[in-house]
N, C-alpha and C positions, 0 to 999 in steps of 0.2 A: 479889282471894288473895296478887298477890304482897305488893301495897298494903298490907296489912293487917299481912304478915308487915314489909317495912321500916320502918312503922311502929312499931309495936312490938320491934323485935329490943333489945337490948341492948350499949354497949358489953363488944365481952368479953376485948379486955384495954385494956384502962383508959389503958396505963402507956406504948403504943405511941402518936411522937409523927404520924402514921399517918392523925387519925383528926382531918375535919373536919363542922361544919355545915352544910347551904342545904339551904330550900326545908320546916326543921324537919324537916330529916331527917338519922340520923349514918352517918358514913361511914369505908371505910376504906381503897386499895386493894388488903391482903394479905384481909381478909378482909368485904369489904364492907358492907348491910349493918349487920353487928354476929349476935352468939348470938342462936338463934328465940328470944322467952319464951314458950312459949305458953297459957300463963294473960295474956299483955298481950293478945294476939293476942282470946283469943275476949273476952274485957273489950269489946275496938276495934271485935267484930266486931257487937258486940248492938246497939251503935248504928250501923254504918256506910251506910254511904248505895252505893245499887248507882254504880261506873262508865258503867254497861250495857253490850249483851252488844256480842260477837260486831256485829253490825248496826248501830254506834254506833263501831267503830271506822276512823279514817280513817286515813288517810297519805298521804306528800312522795318525791317522790324526785327527786334533783340525782347530775347527773354535768358532769365536769369529763375528756376525752377529751383528747389526744391535746396532753399535757404538752408528752412531751421535759423533764420537768426534773433536775439534775445532780447527784447526792448524789454531794458532794468529801467526804472523812475527815473529819469534828466539825466540819462544815459546817451544822445545821440549815437542811431547806429548808419550803418551810408554802409551804400555800393552802388559798384556800377558796371558801366554796358562801355566796349569799343564800339562806336561806331565808328571807325578808321576808314573803313571801305566804304558810305553813306554816298550813292552818284547826287546828293539833298546838296544842290549850292547854294540856293535860299531858299528855308524854312516860310514853309503857309502854316502848319500843327504841326503839336507836339500830342500823342494822347499817353495816354502813361495807365496804365490796367496794373490793380494793385491788390494781395492777398494777403491777410492779418492775423493771425484768432489775438483775438485780448477781449480782453472779460470789461472792456469801458474803452472801447473806439474812441469817446474822445477826446479823450489826452491827448491822441500822438495829431504827431500835427506832421505833412508832408512838404519835405522840397527838392523841387526837383534843379540841378546845376547844370550848366552846360558848358561845355569843354572853351566860349567867352570869358568866361564867372557870370553868367545871367544867373539868376535867378526865380526860378518860379514856383508861388506859394501854390501849396494843391491841394491841402486839407491845412487850416487850424481848428489848433485844439480847442475846447464848446463844452458844452454845458449842456451832456444827454431828456430826451425826453424822457425816462423814468417811469409812467405812468404801463405801461403795459400793455396802448392802444391798437401796438405795431403798424405806426404812423412811416414817413419814410424817417426818420430821427431818433431812430431806437436804439440804439450809437450797440445796437451787437454790429460784429469784425466781418472782419472787409470781404469782404470776400470777389472776387474779381470786379471791385471795386472803376470803373470807366478816368479816368479825369484829363480836360482838354484845359493846352494851354497856344497860346496867342502869340505870350511873351519873346516868345526867340519868332521874331515876321524878320522873313529877311536875312538872316544868320547861318555859317554856314553848318554842317553840322553834325560835320565833322571829326571826334578829334574823343578827348572819354566824357561821359558823359554819368552825372551818378546822381539817384536817390538818395536821398535824409530826413529820418525819419527816429522823429525824435518827442520822446513818453513825457508828457512835459505837465506832469500833476503827480503826486505819489498813491498809492496804494492799489496799484493796479497793476501789472503785466500781459507781454504776452509774446510772439512768438512768429515774425516777421515774413513768411513762404514762401515768394515768388510775389517778379512783378515781369512787366512784357512795359517792350517802345518804342514804340511804332512814329518814323518825324515823316509826315507830308509836304511838298516841295516841287520848286526845279531843280 
């Protein structure tokens, strides 16, 4: 269903410059694959070949631990994982778990870059809640924080994946400790 909806979606804001097309899919960081087009989805579904059931689902997990990479103000840091041995030919979902100690994690922008050159924005720099009421956006350190992306839908998994972290605001620094990536698909 996810594939049918993505392939049949339409650009809902055609004037936005963020649209790109890869692997016969349109994508925009603001709008995802676009607006659902129910009529187009039904038409596409009529002749759709199933990608298989849950028994056919594969995954590959890669971990990078003990990194201790300095996150200095306005200096992007990149680390890579080689997924050349991954047997997922068509991605359905990518999960990234990220750990970094930082006194103001709202400064961090986190991007996942695929071997095909597609970028998933996992976290954008933001203003944090600093009133101390322990709500979810107090911007403490990232401790095995889970991000998910469908941006790489139907893309092949094999090759070099990169995680890029940028401390986008001055005044606070930190340490990137680890990350794990799991690729799900067929």
